[in-house]
C-alpha positions as CSV (number, residue, x, y, z in Angstrom):
1,M,83.1,55.1,211.0
2,K,83.5,53.8,207.4
3,A,87.0,54.0,205.9
4,K,87.5,56.7,203.2
5,S,89.6,56.0,200.1
6,S,92.3,58.3,201.3
7,D,92.8,56.1,204.4
8,I,93.5,52.9,202.4
9,H,97.0,52.2,201.1
10,F,97.9,49.4,198.7
11,L,101.3,50.7,197.4
12,K,104.3,52.0,199.4
13,E,105.7,53.9,196.4
14,E,104.9,57.6,196.3
15,D,105.4,58.6,192.6
16,S,102.5,59.9,190.6
17,L,101.7,56.5,189.1
18,A,101.5,54.9,192.5
19,I,99.3,57.7,193.8
20,L,96.9,57.2,190.9
21,I,96.8,53.4,191.3
22,N,96.3,53.7,195.0
23,K,93.5,56.1,194.6
24,K,91.6,53.9,192.1
25,A,92.4,50.7,194.1
26,S,90.9,52.3,197.2
27,E,87.8,53.3,195.3
28,L,87.4,49.8,194.0
29,F,87.9,48.4,197.4
30,L,85.1,50.6,198.9
31,T,82.8,49.7,196.0
32,L,83.3,46.0,196.2
33,Q,83.2,46.1,200.0
34,N,79.7,47.3,199.8
35,F,78.7,45.4,196.7
36,D,75.8,43.0,196.9
37,A,76.9,40.1,194.7
38,S,73.5,38.4,195.3
39,S,72.0,41.0,193.0
40,L,74.0,39.8,189.9
41,D,72.1,37.8,187.3
42,I,74.7,35.0,187.2
43,G,74.9,31.4,188.2
44,D,75.3,30.6,191.9
45,S,78.6,28.8,191.4
46,F,80.1,32.0,189.9
47,K,78.6,34.1,192.7
48,E,80.1,31.8,195.3
49,Y,83.5,31.9,193.6
50,F,83.6,35.6,193.4
51,I,82.5,36.1,197.0
52,Q,85.0,33.5,198.4
53,H,88.0,34.4,196.4
54,H,87.7,38.1,195.7
55,L,85.2,39.7,198.1
56,G,85.0,39.4,201.9
57,K,88.1,38.2,203.6
58,R,90.5,38.2,200.6
59,L,89.3,41.5,199.0
60,F,92.1,43.7,200.2
61,F,94.7,41.1,199.2
62,S,93.1,40.6,195.8
63,I,93.2,44.3,195.0
64,Q,96.6,44.8,196.5
65,N,98.1,42.1,194.1
66,S,96.2,43.8,191.2
67,A,97.7,47.2,192.2
68,H,101.2,45.8,192.4
69,I,100.9,44.0,189.1
70,I,99.7,47.1,187.3
71,Y,102.3,49.4,188.9
72,Q,105.3,47.1,188.2
73,S,104.2,46.3,184.6
74,V,103.5,49.9,183.7
75,K,106.9,51.0,185.1
76,K,108.6,48.2,183.1
77,T,107.2,49.5,179.8
78,G,108.6,53.0,180.3
79,K,105.4,54.3,178.8
80,K,102.6,56.6,180.0
81,I,99.5,54.8,181.0
82,E,97.4,56.5,178.5
83,D,99.7,55.0,175.7
84,I,99.4,51.4,176.9
85,S,97.1,48.6,175.8
86,I,96.8,45.9,178.5
87,T,95.0,42.5,178.8
88,D,94.2,40.6,181.9
89,Y,94.9,37.1,180.6
90,G,92.9,34.2,182.1
91,A,91.2,36.8,184.3
92,G,88.4,34.7,185.6
93,L,86.6,36.9,188.2
94,G,89.6,38.6,189.8
95,T,90.1,42.3,190.4
96,L,93.0,43.1,188.0
97,Y,90.8,43.8,184.9
98,M,88.4,45.9,187.1
99,L,91.2,48.0,188.5
100,A,92.7,48.5,185.1
101,G,89.3,49.5,183.7
102,M,89.1,52.3,186.2
103,M,92.4,53.8,184.9
104,N,93.2,55.7,181.8
105,F,94.8,52.9,179.7
106,K,94.6,53.3,176.0
107,R,92.8,49.9,175.9
108,I,91.9,47.3,178.6
109,V,90.9,43.8,177.3
110,Y,89.4,41.0,179.4
111,N,90.3,37.4,178.6
112,D,89.3,34.0,179.8
113,Y,89.2,30.6,178.2
114,L,85.5,30.0,178.9
115,P,82.5,32.1,177.7
116,D,80.7,31.7,181.0
117,W,83.5,33.5,182.9
118,R,83.5,36.2,180.3
119,D,79.8,36.8,180.5
120,T,80.0,36.8,184.4
121,A,82.9,39.3,184.4
122,A,80.9,41.5,182.0
123,S,77.9,41.5,184.3
124,I,80.0,42.5,187.3
125,C,81.7,45.3,185.4
126,N,78.3,46.6,184.2
127,A,76.9,46.4,187.8
128,V,79.8,48.5,189.2
129,K,80.0,50.8,186.1
130,I,83.6,49.9,185.0
131,N,84.2,50.1,181.2
132,I,86.2,47.3,179.5
133,D,87.1,47.8,175.8
134,G,86.9,44.1,174.8
135,Y,86.0,40.7,176.2
136,I,87.9,37.9,174.5
137,T,87.6,34.1,175.1
138,G,90.2,31.5,174.1
139,D,94.0,31.0,174.4
140,I,96.8,33.5,173.6
141,D,96.3,33.2,169.9
142,A,92.7,34.4,170.2
143,V,93.8,37.4,172.3
144,L,96.6,38.4,169.8
145,N,94.4,37.9,166.8
146,Y,91.9,40.2,168.3
147,A,94.5,42.9,168.7
148,V,95.7,42.5,165.1
149,S,92.1,42.7,163.9
150,E,91.6,45.9,165.8
151,G,94.9,47.4,164.6
152,F,97.0,47.5,167.8
153,V,99.5,45.5,169.8
154,F,99.5,44.7,173.5
155,D,102.1,46.5,175.6
156,I,101.2,44.5,178.8
157,I,99.9,41.0,179.1
158,A,99.2,40.5,182.8
159,S,97.9,37.5,184.8
160,R,97.5,36.3,188.4
161,N,97.8,32.5,189.0
162,V,97.4,31.6,185.4
163,I,100.9,30.8,184.1
164,E,101.0,27.5,185.8
165,H,97.9,26.5,183.9
166,I,99.1,27.3,180.4
167,Y,99.6,24.1,178.5
168,S,102.5,25.2,176.2
169,L,104.6,27.9,177.7
170,P,107.0,27.9,174.7
171,F,104.1,28.6,172.4
172,F,102.7,31.3,174.7
173,F,105.8,33.3,174.9
174,G,106.8,32.6,171.4
175,E,103.5,33.9,170.0
176,I,103.7,37.1,172.1
177,Y,107.2,37.7,170.9
178,L,106.1,37.5,167.3
179,H,103.2,39.8,168.2
180,N,105.3,42.5,169.9
181,P,108.8,41.9,171.2
182,T,108.5,44.8,173.5
183,T,105.4,43.4,175.4
184,V,105.8,43.1,179.2
185,I,104.4,39.8,180.3
186,F,103.8,40.0,184.0
187,S,102.7,36.8,185.6
188,T,102.3,35.8,189.3
189,T,101.9,32.2,190.5
190,S,101.5,30.6,193.8
191,A,103.1,27.4,192.3
192,N,106.4,28.6,193.8
193,F,108.8,25.6,193.4
194,H,111.4,27.1,195.6
195,N,109.3,27.5,198.8
196,P,109.3,24.0,200.2
197,A,105.9,24.5,201.8
198,M,104.3,25.8,198.5
199,R,106.0,23.1,196.5
200,L,104.5,20.4,198.8
201,K,101.1,22.0,198.7
202,H,101.0,22.0,194.9
203,Y,102.6,18.6,194.6
204,L,99.9,17.1,196.8
205,L,97.2,19.0,194.9
206,H,98.5,17.8,191.6
207,K,98.6,14.2,192.7
208,K,95.0,14.4,194.1
209,I,93.7,16.0,190.9
210,E,95.6,13.4,188.7
211,R,94.3,10.5,190.8
212,T,90.6,11.6,191.1
213,Q,90.0,13.6,187.9
214,Y,92.6,13.6,185.2
215,L,93.8,10.0,185.1
216,P,90.2,8.5,184.9
217,Y,89.3,11.1,182.2
218,R,92.5,10.3,180.3
219,K,91.6,6.6,180.3
220,K,88.2,7.5,178.9
221,I,89.6,9.6,176.1
222,L,92.2,6.9,175.2
223,Q,89.5,4.2,175.0
224,Q,87.5,6.5,172.7
225,E,90.5,7.2,170.5
226,W,91.5,3.5,170.5
227,P,88.5,1.2,171.1
228,E,90.6,-2.0,170.7
229,I,93.1,-1.1,173.4
230,T,93.9,-3.8,175.9
231,D,94.0,-3.4,179.7
232,K,97.8,-3.6,179.7
233,Q,98.1,-1.1,176.9
234,L,95.7,1.2,178.6
235,T,97.6,1.2,181.8
236,E,100.9,1.9,180.1
237,L,99.5,4.6,177.7
238,T,97.6,6.3,180.5
239,T,100.9,6.6,182.5
240,I,103.1,7.9,179.7
241,T,100.6,10.4,178.3
242,R,100.3,12.3,181.6
243,G,100.9,15.9,180.9
244,K,100.2,15.6,177.2
245,A,97.2,17.3,175.4
246,K,95.8,18.2,172.0
247,E,98.1,17.2,169.1
248,D,100.8,15.9,171.5
249,F,98.3,13.5,173.1
250,L,97.2,12.1,169.7
251,T,100.8,11.8,168.5
252,A,101.7,9.9,171.6
253,I,98.9,7.4,170.9
254,A,100.0,6.9,167.3
255,D,103.7,6.5,168.3
256,Y,102.7,3.9,171.0
257,K,100.6,2.0,168.5
258,N,103.4,1.9,166.0
259,E,106.0,0.9,168.7
260,R,107.8,4.2,168.4
261,P,109.2,5.9,171.5
262,V,106.8,8.4,173.1
263,T,108.5,11.8,173.6
264,A,108.6,12.7,177.3
265,V,106.9,15.9,178.6
266,P,109.4,18.5,179.5
267,F,109.6,19.5,183.2
268,L,107.0,16.7,184.0
269,R,107.5,16.2,187.8
270,S,103.8,16.3,189.2
271,N,102.4,18.1,186.2
272,T,99.1,17.0,184.6
273,C,96.3,18.3,182.4
274,L,93.2,17.5,180.6
275,P,94.3,15.6,177.4
276,D,91.7,16.9,174.9
277,S,92.1,20.6,175.6
278,G,95.2,21.1,177.9
279,Y,92.8,23.3,180.0
280,W,93.7,23.6,183.6
281,C,97.2,22.3,183.0
282,E,99.1,22.1,186.4
283,H,102.8,23.1,186.2
284,L,105.3,23.3,189.1
285,L,108.3,24.8,187.5
286,P,111.6,26.1,188.9
287,K,113.1,29.5,188.0
288,T,115.6,27.8,185.7
289,A,112.8,26.2,183.6
290,Y,111.0,29.6,183.2
291,K,114.2,31.3,182.3
292,T,115.0,28.7,179.6
293,I,111.6,29.0,178.0
294,I,111.4,32.8,178.2
295,N,115.0,33.3,176.9
296,K,114.4,30.9,174.0
297,A,111.3,32.9,173.0
298,G,113.5,36.0,172.8
299,F,112.7,37.8,176.0
300,S,114.7,38.6,179.1
301,M,113.3,37.4,182.5
302,E,113.0,38.7,186.1
303,Y,111.9,36.3,188.8
304,T,111.1,37.9,192.1
305,A,109.4,37.1,195.4
306,G,105.8,37.9,196.2
307,Y,104.6,38.6,199.7
308,W,102.2,37.3,202.4
309,D,98.8,38.6,203.1
310,T,98.7,40.7,206.3
311,N,95.1,41.7,206.3
312,Y,93.5,38.6,207.9
313,A,90.9,38.9,210.6
314,S,93.3,36.9,212.9
315,P,96.1,39.1,214.5
316,L,98.3,36.0,214.8
317,M,98.1,35.4,211.1
318,N,98.9,39.0,210.3
319,L,101.9,38.8,212.7
320,L,103.1,35.7,211.0
321,G,102.7,37.3,207.6
322,K,104.7,40.4,208.6
323,F,107.5,38.2,210.0
324,L,107.7,36.2,206.8
325,N,107.6,39.4,204.7
326,K,110.6,40.7,206.7
327,L,112.4,37.4,206.1
328,I,111.7,37.7,202.3
329,G,113.2,41.3,202.5
330,L,116.3,40.1,204.4
331,F,117.0,37.4,201.7
332,G,116.8,39.9,198.9
333,K,116.9,38.2,195.4
334,K,116.5,34.8,197.1
335,G,113.5,35.9,199.0
336,Y,111.3,33.6,196.9
337,F,112.4,30.7,199.1
338,F,110.0,32.1,201.7
339,S,107.3,33.8,199.6
340,P,103.8,32.3,198.9
341,F,104.0,33.3,195.3
342,V,106.5,34.6,192.7
343,N,106.5,37.2,189.9
344,V,107.7,35.8,186.5
345,V,108.3,38.8,184.3
346,A,109.3,38.6,180.6
347,F,110.3,41.8,178.9
348,E,112.3,43.1,175.9
349,S,115.7,41.5,175.7
350,I,118.5,43.8,176.5
351,D,121.2,41.8,174.7
């Protein structure tokens, strides 16, 4: 017997907002569970990504995360859902923008850095008959400029596993504060510095990406920017420009050439990025670093634990997930030491 939407529960809360979100999340789950992604007129790589990361085995968890993000961010605004303009920032091919598009938001805007992702997301929404009010490509300035040009401000800027890839977090939060200081910025990230297992996982990932992709690419760009560079200079400059991009990268080259000190990258650790664009930056920041950046921008911050998936096909994995979720609950505000991801929430300062 196939499950009905009333049989599926994504939220424990029982207020009217939770009931609405759970109803729509259940409908989305059943729609995507029976969705034939092969019918989409999109590239095979996008189909594969969508199927692997958001359909099949991880579908419930993907929609569950989206439901929690929408519920918590809407509650944080203190507004009715029909009075809220929301964007899924760096959305990729997730389910957050789809779930939001099924609800009665004043506006729902999709964003991603790359046009190919935007076009693919639009194809998916068209196929499942979900209406999105706008599709925007680019960084946060493009998103905010779109809102200004359309005569509104964003009440919620939400994202899942994006904040760790934003090149300049001070610029990101600072621009949003100038746009609307009452915006709720709800970000989740699996780059959880405080969970030793997640920290090690991301540290090793960053080191691998740096060694195999970013370092060789950075050398190539340095040689293009400075054709006369010697091998010794190339080795030194490649090392001290890790984590720098755009104007910061070019400034570092000029400073090095002129024998001036090269400014260190804040919170460097294992961080790295593409030097010409800053795209796919890799941060691994502790709570204190996020708090410093967010408070300086003008917002207050909440930093809370996420939860483990308990909807695997393996009963053993589900049992382990339930045990870890209980452990997270027992540790309360410090539960993020055991969680697979954290919620980083910036909101209107109460000072």
